[in-house]
N, C-alpha and C positions, 0 to 999 in steps of 0.2 A: 452868429452875429458879431465877429471879431472887426468889423468894419464899423464902430460904433463912433460916435461924435469924437470921442475922444482922438488925441494922437500923440501915441505912446513913444516916444525915443528911448534908445540904448544908454549906455554908462556916458557916451560922452556928450549929453546931454544933463547930465546930472552934476550936484553940488560940488563944488571940488574945496570947498574952504574945509568943513567941519569933518568930524571922524566919527565912524558910528562905535553903539553901544556894546559892551564886550558880550554882555548877554547876549543882545541882537546875534552878533555875530556869531557867535557857536550855534545858535538856531538854526543863521542858513547854513553853516557845514553840516548842520544833521541832517537837515531837508537838503542838500546836494549828496550825500552820502547815499541816500532813499531814491534819489532820482536820474543822478547824472552818471549811468552806467557804461556812457561811452565817450568821456573827456569833451563833455559840449560847456563846462561850466568852468574850464580851466582856469581861469585866472582866481576862481575861488578857490585861498587859499589859508594857510598856516605860515607861510614861509615870512621874512621880515619885508617883503616890498609887497605883501599883500596883505595886510593886515589891516588896511582901513577897508571895510566892508561897502562902504558909502561909494568906491571906487569899482567897486565887482558890475561887471555886465547884468543888465536888468536893474539893478538895485539903485532907488532912490531916496536920499534921507532930505529931512527936515535942514535948511541953513545954520537953524538957530539952536534946536535941542540936537541933531544928531540921528536923532530917531531913523528907523526905516520906514517910510510913507507909502512907496509903492515899490512893489513886484512887478514886473512884466518878465516873463518867462516863455513869451508864445512861440511856437515853432521852431524851437530849440533844440527838437528831437529826444526830449528827455522820456526815460523810462524807468519803471518801477514805481512807488505809492508815494503818497505827501504824508510826511511825516506830523507827526502832532506837534512837533517843534514850532509850528505856525502860530501855535497861540499867541508865544511868546514875543511875538512881532504887536504889540499891543497899541502901537499907533499908526498899525498898515490902514491907510485909507482905500488904495488900488491892489486888487491881486487880479493877473490874468495869465492863467498856466494852459489856456488855450492851445491847442492843432499840436499835441504833445501825442503818447501813449503812454499815459499814465494809467494806472491800474490800481484795484480796489477799492476802500470806500473813502469818502470824501471824510474826514476827521472830525468831530463834533467840534474841538477848538475853532476851523476858520469860522464857525456859526457865532463865537462869544467873541469877536473882534468887534467891541464895539464905537468904531472910527471906522468903521468899513462901510464905502459906498459903490464900490464897483467890484463886481466877483465875475468872473468870467474863466469858466474851467470846461467851453465846449471842445468839442471833435475829440476828446479823448476815449478811455474804456474803461471810465471809471464804472462801480455799481453799487448796489444797495440802498435804502431807503435814505432819505433826508430828511433830519430832525428839526424839531420846532425853529423860528428864527427870532427866536425871543431876544438874544445876546447883541444882537446887530441890526436892529432897527433903522440906522439911517442909511440902508442900502439904497439906490435908486436906481441902481442897472444888476440885471440875474440874469447868468446866461448860462443853462447846465446843458445846453441842448448838444445831441449827437453823442450818447454816452449809452449806459445800459443799467442808467437808474430804475428801480421801482418801488411797489407801496405806492399810496395817496400822498399827494400834494399836500404838503403842511397848511392847514389854515392861516398861521401866520404868516405863508407867503401875502396872502392876498389882504394881510392886516397893516402889511409895510407903510404909512404912511408917506414917505417920498419917494416910493416905487413907482420909476417913469418907462423901466425896458423890462421885459422878461419874456424870455424867450427859456422855454423845457421841451422843445420838439425832440423828436427822433430819440424817444428811449423808451420806458416800458410803464410809465404812470400809467394807475388807475384808479378807481373811483370816481367820484362824482367832482366837476369843475367847482369849485370853491366860489364865493361872493367876493367880489371885487372892489364892491363900494366900498370899503374904506381905505383904496386907495385911489384918491381922485387926480391923482397926476399921471398915471397910467395913459401912457399913450400909445405902447407897442407891446402887443401881446400876442402869444405865439405858442401854441399846446397842441399843433400838430404832430400827428403820427406816431401814437400812444394808443392807450386804450380806457379814455374816457368815457363814463358811460353816465344815465341818466338824461334830466332835462338843461338845456343851456339857459342859464340863470337869465329872467327876462332881462335886470337891472342891468345886464352888460350893457344892453341899451340907453342906459342913461350916464356912462361914462363922458363924460365934456369933452376929456381930453385925447380922449381913445382915435388915433388915424389908420393903425394898424390890426387886422384881426385874422389870425388865423385857427383854427380848430380842426384843421380838415385830416381825414384818414383817423378818425377816433370812431366812437358806437353812441355817440351823442345823439338823442331823441327827441322828439316833441316840437314844436312849432317854431318858428322863427321868429326871434324876436324882434319888437322895432325898433330902430336905431335912430329914429328923429331923433335922437338925446343927443348922438355923435355927430354935430353938425361939421366933423375936421374928418369924419371918417373919410380915408381916402383907398384902401385895401380890406379887403372883406372875403372870405375864402370860407367855404362852410360847406366845402363838398367832402363826398365820401365819409357819411353819416351814414343815420338811420331817421332824419329830419320828417318831418311830415307839415298836414294841412297844407292853407293855401300859399301862395308867392305873395309876401304882404304889399299894399296898394302904396303904403309910405315909401315904400324905396325911392319913387321919386323926389323926396325931400333931400336925398343926401348928394346934392348939388357938386359936392369936391371926390367925389367916388372916384378913381379911375380904373379899379380890378374889383370884377365881382365874378364871384364862384361860388356857385350853389350845387354843380354837378353830383351824379351820384347818389341822392338822396329817395324819398318818396314822396316827393311835394306834387300835390294836384292841383287841379282849377286851370284857371288860363296866368298868361303871361300877360300882367299889366302893361297898360299902354302908357303910364307914369312911368317906365322906362327910357323912353322916348328924350325926358325930360332931364336925363344925366347930362348937362354939358359935357361935361371931362373924362364921361365913361371910355375907356378905352380897351379893356379888356370884358366879354360879355360871355361866360358859361353856364347854362342851365341843363346840359344835357343828361340823358340818362334819368330822367323822372318818369314821371306820368302824367305831365302837362301837355294841354291840347288848347283847340281854339284855334281861332284867327290872326294871322299875323300880317299885317299890314301898314302901311307906309306911316302909321302915328308913332308904331314902335321904334323909329329910326328918326325919327324929327327932326332932331336936335341933335342926334349924334356925331356929332362933325368931326370929332375927333376918335371917334372905334376904330380898331386896325385888326381885332380879334371877336371872330362871332363862331358861337358852338351851339346850335340849337339840337342837335342831334339826338337820335334814340328817346323822341318825344312823340305825341300825333297833331303835331302841328302840320297847320296848312297856310302854303304862302303863295297860292295863285293867283291873289290879290295884289301882289309887292309886286309894287311900279318901281322902286328907286329906294338907295341905298344911298343918304347923300357924302358919306365920308369914303374914302380907298381904302377895301381892307386888304391885310395882306393876309389871315386866315379865314375860308369861311367853310363851315363843318355844316351841312344839314342832312348828313345820314339818317334814313329812314324816316324824313318830314314827306308831307306831299305838295311839291310843287309843281302838279296839274301834267297835263297830256304834253302841253306845247313847251318847247326848250324857255326855260326862262329870259326875259329879254331884259331885265334889271342886269344882267350878266356883263351886258356890252357896255356900260359904264364902269365898270371896275376892271381897270387895267394894272394894279399894280401888287393883286395877289401872288402867294406864294405857294399857297396850298387851298386845295381846290377839292373839297368832297362832296359831289349831289348823289351819290350813288345809292339804291334802293328809294328812290324821289318818284317813282309813278311814271316817267317822262317815256314817250311813246312817238316824240317827232323826230325829227333827222335833225341832225346838227347843224344849224345856219353856220356859212362860208366864215361869217366874220367871228365865230369862237377859235375857229383855229387860226384865223390871218391876226388876231391880236393874242396871243398867247404869251402872257409877259415872259421877258429875257429870266429875269429872276424865277422863275417857277422851280419849284422844290418837290411838289406831288400833286399829281392831278389823279382824281378817283369818277367817273361816273359808271361805276360797275352796275349791275345788277337791274337796267331799265330797260326799256323794250326796244332802244334807238336804233334805227333803221340804217340804210345806206351804206355808202362806200366811203371808205376812208379816204383823206385828200392826205398830200404830201403835206409831210410838216416842217416846214421851212425855218421857224425861230431857231435862234442860233442862241441855245439857252448858258446862262454863265456858268453852270455850274450843273452838273450830272441829278436831273430829275427823277421821279419814279412815276410810271405810268400805268393805271388801270383802268380797263376798258370792254373787263371782261363779263360774260352773261348780259352780252342784248343780240343786238341782230343783223352786227358788219357782215356785209358780204363783199364777194372778189376779192382781189388780189392785195398784199399788203403794202400799202406805198413805202415813197422814202420816208424811214422813219430817225427822227435827229440820231447824230454818232452820240451823243451824249446823253445816256443815258444810265440810271442806277438800278432799275428794276421795270422789267415789260411784263402787261399781264392781258393776253388777246382772248385768254381761253372762254371756249361757252357762247363763241359767234358760228359764223358760217364762213368763216374766211377761207380762201382756195389758193392754187401757185403752190410752188416752192418754197423753200426758206433759205433761199438764197441772200436776201435782206437783211438776214443777222449778220453778216458780214461786212455790214458798212457801221455796226456798232463798235464801239471802242471797249478798251480794256476793264473799264472801271465797273460793268454790268455784274448783280452778283445774282439776279432772278431772271428767269425764260420761262415762261409758263404761256404754252399754246396748246394746251388739250384742249380735247371737244369742239376741233373744228374740221375741215375737209383740206389738209393738207396732204399732197402729193409729193411724190420725188423721194431720192436717195436725199442724205441727210449731206449739209455742203461738211466741206473740209478746212473748214476754219476755227477750229475750238482752240486754238490754242492762243488765240488771240484774246482769248478770256480765263487765261491759266489763273490773275492775278486775283479773282475775286469772287466767280460764277458759283457760288453756293448751292441754289435751287435751279435744277432743269428738267422740266414736264413738258414732254411730247406727246404723251398717250392721246388713243381715241382718234388716231388720225387716220392717213392711208399712205402713211409713209413706207418707204422699202430698202432695199438692198442692205448691206452689211453694216453694222455700227462701226464708225469710223475709229481708226488707231488714235487718233489725235484727238480721243477724248482724255486717253491717257495723261494730257498735261493739264486736264481740270484736277490742282492739285487740292484746290478748297472745294471741291464738289463735296455736297453733303446728302443731297438727295438726287435720284436718277428715276424718274418716269419715264418708260417706253410701253407700256400696255399700250393692248390692241391695237398695232400697227400690223405690217408685213415683214417684218425684217428678218432677214436670212443669215445663216453661217453660224459659226460659234463665236463664242464671247472672246474678242481681242484681250491678249496681254496685257496689253498697254491699262488694261483697266486697273491693273495692280498695283498702281502708282495712285490711285486714286484712295490714300491712307484714310482719309476722313469721311469716307464714304458711310453712311448711317442706315438709309433705305433705300431699297433697288429692287424696280417693281417691273419686267421684261415680261411679263403673263402675255399670254394671247397673241403671237407671233412664229413666226417660221423657223424659228432658232433650233440650232442643231448639234449635236458633240457632244463631248462629256462636260461633265463640271470639273473645272479647273481645281487641283491643290491649293491654289496662289487666292480662292475667297477666303479658306481658313488661316491660310497663314500670313495674306498680306492686310486685310480688312478688318481688322479686330472692335472696330466699333459699331459692325454691320447688327442692328437690332432685327430688321424685316428686310428678308430675303424672299422674292415670290418670282418661280418660273414656270411657272403653270401653261397648261394649254399651250406646247411648243413641241419639238422633236427630238427632244433631249432623249440620251441614251446612256448604255453604261453603268456601272455600279457607280454610287456615292461615294466618293473620299472619306477615308475618318478624318481628315482636317477640318471637314465642316462642323466636327465635335468643339474646335478651337474657339468659334464665336462664340463666346460666354454670355456676350450679350445680349443673345439671337431670341427674340420672343416670339416671331410668326415665321414659322419655315413653312412654304406653299410650294413643294415640287408635283401638282396633282396633273393629270394627265400629260403623260410624255411616255416615254419607253424605256424607264429607268429598270435596272434587274438586280438580282445578285441577292445578298442579304441587308435586311436595315443594319446600318453601323451601330455594332454591340457598344461603343460608347457613348450612344442617344444619352442617356443620362449625364453627360459630363454639360451639357447645355446648361450651364449656371442659371440664367435669366428665369428657366421655368422652375427654380427652385426655389428662389426667392422672392418676395414682391420689390418692384420696383426697384432693379440696379441700378438705374440711369436715373432716378430719381421722378419727380412729378412732369418735369417739362421734356421726356422722353421723345415726345414727336414732333417739339417745336424747334424751328431753322430761325435763327436770327440772320437778316439779309442786310445790308444797305438801299437805305429807301430814297435816300439823298446823302449825298458829297459833297464836301466845300472845305476849301482851308483859305482860312485869313491870316493876312499878317498883321502886326502893327509895330510900331518904331516907338523907340524910347520908354520902352515898359510899359506902354498903354498899346491896348486893341478893345477891338467891340466883340460881346459874345454873340450867341444866336439870337438872343433879343432886340439886338443892335445899343446895347447896355454897355459903357466903359469898365474893362476889366483890369484887373494887376495881374500882367504876366510872372512874377515872381513867385505867387503860389493860386496861380489860375483862379482868384474867388473876386469879383463882382465890390467894386470896395462900397457898397449899400445894395445890402441884400433885396430888402425889402422895398425896392425900387426896381427889381427886376423880375418879381414875380409872373412870368411867362410861362402858359403851360407847351409843354413838347407836344409837338404833332402826330407821333407815334413812339413807340416803346418808350426809349431812350436815346442818349448819346454817348458815344464813345470820344473823349479827345486825346489825343495824340501831341505832344509839345516839340517843338524843335527850333532849337534855339540858331539862328543864321550867324549874325555877332553879337556885339555888345550892344548895338540899339536894335536889332530886329529879332522878331520871331516869328513864328507860324503856329496856327494849330489847323491843325484837321479835323474837323467835327464831320461826322456819319452818321446820321439819324438812322437807325435802326427799324424795319420793319421786321413781324411775326409772320413767317411762315408754318401752318400745321399740316403735318402728314395725313393721306388719306390714303386706308388701303381698302382695295374688294375683296372680302374674304367668303368663302363658301361656307355658310352658318346655318346649320340647319333643313340643308336643302334648299336654300336658297343664298343668291348671292345678293350680301349686305356691306354696306359701306362703313367704315370703322375711321374714326378722326377725333382730335381732339381728346375730349376726356375718356373716351372710352377704348380708343387704340391704345394706350397706354398702358391699361388695366388688360389686352389682351394678350394671353399666352397659346399658340395654336400650331399644331403642325398637321398639315394632309399631304400624305401619299401617297391617295387613293390614284385610281386608273392607272395602273403601271405593271411593271411584269416583277414586283418585287418577292421573292422564296425566300425558305428558310424559317426562322422559328422568331417569334415576337419577343427580343429582347428584355432579361429580364430585370435591368437597370434601368428601363424607361418606367417604372414605377419610383423610380425617385424625383420625377418630375413632378413634385409634391402641389405647385401653383400652376399646372395646365390646365388649361379651360376647355381646350377641344383638339379632339384626338380623330383622324380620318385617316383609317388604312384601309378602305373596302376597294375591291375589286381588284386584289394585288392573288398570290399564288400562296398565301405564309401557311405553312402548317403546322403539327403541334398544340400544345395545351397553350392557353392565355395565362400569363404567371399567378400566382394564387393569391399573390400580395397586391392584386391591382387595387384593389382597397384603398392601399396608400393613396392615390390621386385625390385628393377630397374635396379638390375644388372643380372636379370634371364637370361640366355641363353637359358636353356633348362628346360622345362615344358612338363611331362606326365601323366597328370588324365585320360587316356584312363580305357576302359573294367573295370567300378563301376557303381554305382547305383545314381552317381551325377543326380540333377535335376536343373531345375529354368533358369533362363536365363544367360547368359555369361556378368561377370560382366562388364561392360563398362571401367573400370581401368585397364583391360586387353591391352588394344588397346593402351596403354599409356607406355607400356615397352618397348622402342626400341632397348634394348640390345636382346630380344628376336629374337632366330635363328633356334629352333624347337618345333613346340606346339604340344598336340597328345590329343583332348578331345574327343576323339570316342568311342560310342559305350556306352553311359550313356543316362540320359534321361531330357538331356538339350532341351529346348523348347524357343522359340522366335526366333527374328531376331540376327543376328550376328555382332555388334557391328559394327559399321563404324566410324570411330575417327581413328587422327592421320594419315590421309593420306590416312588411309585403310589399317594401320598397320595388321590386324587381316586377311585381304583379300589377304595376300601375300604369305599365307601357302596353300598348297594343298588341295583341298576338300577331302579326306584321313582322314584329322586333325579333320574332323564335324564328319564324316561316323557315321552311327548307332544310330543317334538321331532324330526320324520320325519328331520330335515338333519343328525342327530348321531349318531355313531358312536364304535367306538372299547371298550374294555373298560371299565363291566360290560354294555354295554347286549348284547341279541340278535344271533348273526350263523347267519344260515341256521340258524334256527328254535332256535337253541340259547343260552344264556346261558352267556357266557363267565364262567369262576369268576373268582370275585375273589381275589387274591392274598392271603396271611398278613400280618399286619402284622409279624409279625417276621422273616417270609421272605425269599428272596433279590431284588433289582431285575428289573425286566424288562430285555429289551434296548432299546437306545433307538430313537428313533424309525425312523433310517436301514437299521438292520439289521430293521426290520419290514418295510421297503417293499421290500426286496431281497427278501426270503423271498415276498413277494407276487407282484413281476416275473417270479423265479423258477420259480413253479408255472404262471404264465400262457405261458412260452415252451418248457415241459415238453407241457402241454395240447396246447398249436399243435403241436408237432413229432410228436406221437402222433396227432392227427387227421389231419396231412397221410398219413403214411404208412398208415394206416387206408383212409383213401381212395381212395391211389394204388394200394395192390395189390390192393384192392376191381375196380376196374376194368380191371386187367392182367389177373385172374383169369377174369371174367366173358368176356373178348375171349379168352382162351385156349381155355377150356371149352365156350363155347356158338356153333354155328355159326352160327346167326339174327344174333348181335351182332357177329361179325366182319363179314358182308353188309351188318349194316344201317350197320356205322362207317364199309368200306370205301367204300359208296356215298355216303354222306353227303360224306365226305374230295371224292370226287369232283365231287361239286355245289359243292362249295364252291368246290374249285380252276377249275372253270367259271365262277361265278360272279364270282371274282377277276379273271379273264383278259377275259371281256366287259366288265367295267366298267372296266378299265386301257385295254382297247383304246378305246374310245367316247370315253373321258376326253383321252386322248391325240389322236383327231382333230380335236376340239376345238379342242386346246390350238394347233394346227399350223393350223389354218384361220383363230384369234386373229392369228396371229405374221405371216401371208402379207398380211390387210389392213392392218395395221399399217404394213408396210414398203411397201406403193403408196402411202400415206396420207403418207407420210414422203416419197418419191420426188416426188409431186407437188408438193408445199411448197417442197422444193428448188429444182426447177424454173421456180417463179413466182418465187423472187429473183434 
């Protein structure tokens, strides 16, 4: 709040007659040594011509006493910390250090300056807590905004008797909001964008001088107080908290209020018709609550000054509304019920710049008067997600700037007519539009989003993409009947971040010119007839790619190792192609699948220009997007609390360009937000991933190809991988023994390959595993039983087609072994199971021997013929043994006699 009612001149306006106090001069020099690191205060010094500190820039002294009474160093580019020496400036009444880069704590000595009535340290990087302000009870203006202060807001701040202006916004203050009833003069109170909790003090509505209150973007709860005790209230912003209860009927008594915002709370009930009595109301936002009921003409009866209306994301019904007396600039009615018929009250609205009637239940044709009277100052039009029918007419309005248009998810049909050449964004997806895309070539270079998916467009792509090289960020042509080759002029789209061509009939290879699109992050070319090899430049020239989908095409050859250079890659889908060769051994280098969210939480979001405008001013004056006069030198409006306007989309980027000494221009770009949506084969079905879940998904799908070789060992380093599908290939060898390192794995499909060996024991330790398919391979051995039977929790079909694999839940003796319950008792360990098997074996053998032995003995004893046969057989066997033994014994004796004679002859000869 640097534009307070004070006008603070520099030294040229200071007293020239007196000389400063030496002690104070030394204090200022110490302050300079702490703050002036880049020579911004060169005229502060000890030289002979600089001895009078009253002549220094930013220093103002009392004419009679010579004491420093005012120190104004705002916007001087100061760095460093604030010195304790400030406490020596005991006569200081005014201290402004705002809009610098000062760090550290604000010293306690500042809060002991008893004569201080103005303190502004906003827009710095100060931190720490604020002490009690018991020593400077005369403060009337206190601005601590846009720093990093923490802790509770001291209760003494709320007891400053003369406090008129308090701004502590955009810090990290916490705790409850203090009671300000002891500051009866308070007129401006801004506590926004902190961490305050607890109820909003009810007696804040009794501050009779309060006309500006902003507690937005905190965690305040409770009911909305009665503000009838604040007859001067002009701005009331309670948005983005946890307030509940009903909207107070007494709001109709705030006859001076011009800005009312209670959006993004938990307010219930109806919007009281007394709102229609607020004669000065210019801005009304009650969006994103749980309000309901009928909105009728009574709610707008006397709102002749209203320009901004936001009732979106409630359960309001506006089908009885016939007229709004004022000319609105912003109309936001998303998710309200406007009725089946297109709202006729819009016919009298001829000055709106932003219109959103999406998801409003309209199923009518759009009347011709709506298209004929589109305002030339239109910035954004959204009529999406209705059931609007008919053919789009030519839009002939000559817009002043470049608006965005969203006509998606309706029932529009036929060819696309002539569109305005000035467009920042166009979304026609989800309709029944047909014909070719030649109409795109009439749009000029400012367009940043083209979304035409889910229509029936035909023909080849036009070759005018070089027209859009300046700004085009998102191009979505998926789910149409487009054919032909991908134009090489796509390579001119140097700002392209997301490219969707899925589910068309494109042919040919990927043009090398696409390697010039170095900002590409999302590429989905799936379900076409594209062919050829994956070019190496995908890994070499597209370093920001986090999604690459080429599924269901005719690509062939090997996957180049350069794909492993895509360190941000989180989703790789090459399934249903004709790839062959080995899976690259460098697959473990896909770093994004090792760590969590390397690109942050907004990886799936793309910002695009939904509206672009250039505004010029003269003599250091211009107007902001709210139509308020601004200062060209510092881009800040002279009175912040008169420009409290809500931006219609996410944010605004401002580029400043000075043309000459009296003229300057601002190029304001209002940003929209596009969130990627990916179709992923997940657990046997194709699911749509987007918004929150896409940025968490880490998936590799190489299924239904001709990959061979072994599964790379370093694939187990992808510890944040959620889904791995390598099914229907020709992979062989064993699964890496440490595959259990993939602790985040939820889906694993290795089916229909030639993998062999045992299932690694570590796989049973993956607790997150929800779907497993190892069927139709050559696995052998026992299915590991560990981690409470984790692998036994899957159906037997997960292991079928592996003849040498056994153990639960596979069948034994024609019976399926029942799977253990998820939360049941753990199975016995493997040694106990083997002991039971051997016990059964020995018992069976004993029973068999007993039955056989006693069966033979019974036959011999009871049957005479058996006894004769047995004894005759035994006699025959006895005779055979005797004869055989006698023959062999006779031969042995003869051999021994011959050997003895030979030995005697040999001995005699010697």
